[in-house]
C-alpha positions, 0 to 999 in steps of 0.5 A, spaced: 635 204 745 642 207 742 638 214 741 635 214 748 642 212 751 645 218 747 640 222 750 642 220 757 649 221 756 648 227 753 644 230 759 649 227 763 655 231 760 651 237 760 650 236 768 657 234 769 659 241 765 654 245 769 657 242 775 664 244 774 662 251 772 658 251 778 664 249 782 669 254 778 664 260 780 664 258 787 671 257 788 672 264 784 668 267 789 671 264 795 678 267 792 675 274 791 672 274 798 679 271 801 683 277 797 678 282 800 679 279 807 687 280 806 686 287 803 682 289 809 687 285 814 693 289 811 690 295 811 688 295 818 695 293 820 698 298 816 694 304 818 695 301 826 702 302 824 702 309 821 698 311 827 701 308 832 708 310 830 708 318 830 703 318 836 709 314 840 714 319 837 710 325 839 708 322 846 716 321 847 718 328 845 713 331 850 715 327 856 722 329 854 720 336 855 716 335 861 722 331 865 728 334 862 731 341 862 734 341 855 739 346 851 736 350 846 739 346 840 736 340 843 729 343 844 730 345 836 731 338 834 726 335 838 721 340 836 723 339 828 722 332 830 715 333 833 713 337 827 715 332 822 711 327 825 705 331 826 705 333 818 706 325 817 699 324 821 696 330 817 698 327 811 695 320 813 688 323 815 688 327 809 689 321 804 684 317 808 679 323 807 680 324 800 680 316 799 673 316 802 671 322 798 673 319 791 667 314 792 662 319 794 663 327 793 669 329 790 668 333 783 674 336 780 674 344 778 678 345 771 682 351 771 689 354 767 694 351 772 701 353 772 705 347 772 712 349 774 711 353 780 706 348 783 712 342 782 717 347 784 713 348 791 712 341 792 720 339 790 722 345 795 717 342 801 720 335 800 727 337 800 726 341 806 724 335 810 729 330 806 735 333 804 738 327 800 733 327 795 734 329 788 728 332 784 729 335 777 724 338 773 724 338 766 720 343 763 719 350 761 717 355 767 711 357 763 708 350 762 700 351 763 695 345 763 688 345 764 686 341 770 684 341 778 689 344 782 687 341 788 687 334 785 693 334 781 697 337 787 695 330 791 697 326 785 704 329 784 705 329 792 703 321 792 707 319 786 714 323 789 713 320 796 712 313 793 718 314 789 722 316 795 719 310 799 721 305 794 728 308 793 734 306 796 739 311 799 740 318 795 733 317 791 734 321 784 727 323 781 726 326 774 719 330 773 718 331 765 713 334 761 711 333 754 705 333 750 702 330 743 696 332 739 691 329 745 694 329 752 699 333 756 704 328 759 707 328 766 712 323 767 715 322 774 721 317 774 725 314 779 731 310 781 728 305 786 727 298 786 722 298 780 715 294 780 714 287 777 710 286 771 705 282 775 704 288 780 704 293 775 696 291 774 695 291 782 699 297 785 693 302 783 688 298 787 685 300 793 689 298 799 694 294 795 702 295 797 708 291 794 710 285 799 708 282 805 705 287 810 708 283 816 715 284 813 714 290 809 719 296 812 716 302 808 711 306 811 704 307 807 697 304 807 696 303 800 691 309 798 696 313 795 696 310 788 689 309 788 688 316 790 692 318 784 688 313 779 681 316 781 683 323 780 686 322 773 680 318 772 676 324 774 680 328 769 678 322 763 686 321 763 690 315 764 696 312 767 702 308 764 707 305 768 714 303 765 721 300 767 726 305 768 733 304 766 738 302 769 733 301 774 726 304 777 720 306 775 716 311 770 709 313 772 706 317 766 700 321 767 696 323 761 691 329 761 686 330 756 688 337 752 
C-alpha cells in the first residue's frame, strides 16, 4: 500500500510540475505577444508623428508662399526650412526601405574604404544643418578599412544623429579609430543622457526607443540602431556600448580586418 501510495504521489507531483511549466510557458508566450503588440503600437505612433510633422511644416510654408508677398530674406529662410523638412522625410523613407531590405535582399560589397574623407563629409553635412554640434574626428587622414561603403555610411549617419538626438544643448561627439590584430575599431562617443545597463541590451532591437512613446520628445522610429546592428552583423562584426565619462555613451563598432 505504501508503495502504491508513493507511486500515486509521485505521479501527482510530476503532473503538478508539468502543469506549472505549462502555465509558465503560456505566460511567457503572452508576455512576448504583449511586447510585440507594444512595439507595433510604438512604431505606428512614432512613424505617424514623423510623417505628419514635416508634411505639416512643408504645407504651411507652401501656403505662406501662395498667400503672402515675402521679402527675399524671408523666402530664403522658408525655402531652407522646407528643404530641411524634405531631407528629414527622405531620411525616414530611406531608413524604412533599408530596414525592409535587411530582412530580404541586402548584400554588402566589400571594398577598400577611405575612412577619414567619408566621415569628414558626413560631419560637414550635419554641421551645415546644425551649427551647435561639435564633431571631432581622431584618426589619420589615410586610414583605410575593408567594408561596404553604402552600409558604413548609413551606420555612421545613424550613430551620429542618434548621439545628437539624445544630447542636451551643445552636443560634443568624438569619432576615434584604432585597430588590434583582428578588428578595425571605430568608436563614437557623445555627452548625452546615456543609456541604462538594462536598455543597452534592448536599444539595438527593431522599433525599440528609450522612454515612453506617448511622452517622448525626441524624433525617431526605433529603426536607426537596428539598421546599424544589421549592417555590422553583415560584416561579421560586433557592437559594444559603454558609458562615457563624465556622461554620455560610447558606441564602438568592430569590423574584422
